[in-house]
C-alpha positions, 0 to 999 in steps of 0.5 A, spaced: 950 705 646 942 705 645 941 703 652 945 709 655 941 714 650 934 711 653 937 712 660 939 719 659 932 721 656 929 718 662 933 722 666 931 729 662 924 727 662 924 726 670 928 733 671 923 736 666 917 734 670 920 736 676 921 743 673 914 744 671 911 742 678 916 747 681 914 753 676 907 751 676 907 751 684 911 758 684 906 761 679 900 759 684 904 762 689 905 768 686 898 768 684 896 767 691 900 772 693 896 777 689 890 775 691 892 776 698 894 783 696 887 784 693 883 782 699 887 788 703 891 783 707 899 784 708 903 779 704 908 779 709 904 777 714 900 771 710 904 765 709 902 764 702 906 757 702 901 754 708 895 757 704 898 753 698 898 747 701 891 748 704 888 749 698 892 743 694 890 738 700 883 741 699 883 740 691 886 732 692 880 731 697 875 734 693 878 729 687 878 723 692 871 725 693 869 725 686 872 719 684 869 715 690 862 718 688 863 716 681 865 709 683 859 709 688 854 711 682 857 706 678 856 700 682 849 702 683 848 703 675 851 696 675 846 694 680 840 696 676 842 694 670 843 686 673 835 687 674 830 684 669 825 689 671 825 696 668 827 702 672 826 709 670 827 715 674 824 722 672 825 729 674 819 734 675 819 736 668 818 728 666 825 728 663 829 721 664 835 722 668 836 715 670 834 708 667 837 701 667 838 697 660 832 693 661 828 700 660 831 701 653 825 697 650 820 702 653 824 708 652 824 707 645 817 705 645 816 700 640 810 695 638 806 693 644 812 697 649 808 703 646 802 701 650 806 700 656 810 707 655 804 710 655 801 707 662 808 709 665 808 716 663 800 717 666 802 713 672 809 718 673 805 724 672 801 721 679 807 720 682 810 727 681 804 729 684 805 726 690 801 720 689 804 712 688 800 708 683 800 701 680 797 698 674 797 691 671 797 691 663 795 685 659 798 685 653 795 680 648 801 680 643 803 675 640 806 673 645 801 674 650 804 678 656 802 681 663 806 687 665 806 690 672 808 698 673 809 701 679 811 708 681 813 712 687 815 719 688 822 721 690 824 727 694 832 728 693 835 734 696 828 738 695 827 736 688 821 733 685 822 726 682 819 719 681 821 712 680 817 707 675 819 699 676 816 695 670 816 688 671 814 682 666 810 677 670 808 673 664 812 667 667 809 668 674 802 668 671 803 662 667 806 658 673 800 660 677 795 658 672 799 651 671 798 650 679 791 652 679 789 647 673 793 642 676 789 642 682 783 642 679 784 637 674 788 632 678 783 633 684 777 631 679 781 626 676 783 622 682 777 624 687 771 622 682 773 615 680 776 613 687 769 616 690 765 612 685 770 606 686 768 606 693 761 607 692 760 601 687 764 597 692 759 598 697 753 597 693 756 591 690 757 588 697 750 588 698 748 586 691 745 578 690 743 579 683 749 576 679 747 580 672 747 587 677 754 585 680 757 584 674 755 590 671 757 594 678 764 590 677 765 593 670 764 600 672 769 599 678 774 596 673 773 602 668 774 607 674 780 604 676 783 604 669 781 611 669 785 612 675 791 608 672 791 612 666 792 619 670 798 616 674 801 613 668 800 620 664 804 623 670 809 618 670 810 618 663 811 626 663 816 625 668 820 620 664 820 624 658 822 631 661 828 627 665 829 624 658 834 619 662 831 612 659 831 615 652 833 609 647 834 611 640 833 606 634 832 607 627 824 606 626 821 606 619 816 612 619 811 608 616 811 603 623 810 609 627 804 611 624 801 604 624 803 603 631 799 609 633 793 608 629 792 601 631 793 603 639 787 608 638 783 604 633 778 601 638 777 608 641 776 611 634 771 605 633 767 606 639 767 614 638 764 612 631 770 616 628 773 614 622 781 614 623 785 614 616 792 613 616 796 616 611 804 614 610 804 607 613 808 605 607 813 609 608 820 605 609 825 611 610 827 610 618 828 615 623 832 615 629 828 616 635 826 614 641 820 609 638 816 609 645 816 617 646 814 618 638 809 613 639 806 616 645 806 623 642 802 621 636 797 617 640 796 623 644 795 627 638 790 622 635 787 621 642 786 628 643 783 629 636 778 623 637 775 626 644 774 633 641 770 630 634 763 628 633 760 621 631 761 621 624 767 625 623 774 623 620 781 624 623 787 624 618 794 621 620 799 623 615 807 623 614 810 628 609 817 628 608 820 635 606 827 636 604 829 639 610 824 636 615 819 630 617 812 632 618 807 628 622 800 631 622 794 629 626 787 633 622 781 633 625 774 636 623 771 637 630 769 643 635 776 646 634 780 651 639 778 658 640 784 663 638 785 665 646 787 658 648 792 657 642 798 660 646 796 655 652 794 648 649 801 645 650 801 647 658 800 641 662 793 640 666 790 645 661 784 644 657 780 648 653 773 645 654 772 643 661 765 641 660 767 636 655 773 634 658 770 632 664 765 627 660 771 624 656 776 624 662 783 626 661 788 630 665 790 635 660 797 632 660 797 630 652 799 636 649 805 637 654 807 630 653 807 632 645 811 638 646 816 635 650 817 629 646 818 634 640 824 638 644 827 631 646 828 630 638 830 637 636 823 639 633 817 643 634 810 642 635 804 647 632 797 647 631 792 651 626 785 651 628 778 655 627 773 654 632 767 650 629 772 647 623 777 643 627 785 643 628 791 640 625 797 639 629 804 638 626 810 635 629 816 637 626 822 633 626 829 635 623 831 631 616 838 630 620 835 624 624 831 621 618 835 615 614 833 613 607 835 606 606 839 604 600 835 601 594 835 593 594 840 590 589 837 588 583 838 581 581 843 579 576 
């Protein structure tokens, strides 16, 4: 019964649609005939049905064209939204007529984006006057950013428009700086000792004095060690980045501090620096790759020794907080300029090039520390004041710390 009722309602609905279409067509035909009469034409000679068919076809064609245009515009907008660069199109009055998602921040003009927005408006004015323009902005942040703004005039059906493309090139500039530092540092760290070894060996060949020969051999050994250290740093960074050979075990925090301090004890003594290790007695264990964490700590301590003057002190400490464990290295050396704080953890970057040439090193130590921290779900940070010293903190989550059970009391 219900099925029959539904079928009947469906038939009635279809009939109603057909009747409505016929009525609409009849009304259009009547209006068309009236229009023909008003134009002074003979209604009998004008085929209203034919005219109506032509108009219906024109309407259908226009509808299809509109749909195609909307589809094309939609695809173009979708393509623009996938771009990482911000794109803005303005009309002759400077009003924005088109933009992509990346341009949203510049339109709202908040924080440092306000500086970019002001530069964009200035360059767009030039583009609307028919002149292309380009400008690079260095935004000191934080974070530090490099932005390139390019504007071009556009002519759309006689209307004056302009387009602005805003591209963040910070990462590209950083990679360029890393490559430049790599070439400069590695060429020095390999070329200099190899040249010295060649010269020393040539001198040694013609030396008859045993004392002088021993001194030259010692210098050759020192320069060979320098080359080996450079290569070892490169290999160590590669291993830590890949993180394939990582072996986790429960290592007492105190043992990590002791091992790192013992490794750098002779270097500190030779430099006339006092090395104070606090927390060597801590028995709480941390689940970690022992080799990686010791490498990170030794790099921080070695860095502190190199940039400290004779007679200075360096403190290595462990703090066990409720949420994290903090390994810190504090020195009272030359400090780091504020402009360099954002780059000190980049590979091959060194703050004081002249001092680095004297002390040696590839500029890979802090990059190794950063990767070790990341491999253990931690972070590394630095606080420094020029001329007063620096504090490096390696922060690791408390979840990887295991507090040993207390020893059972004897009965």
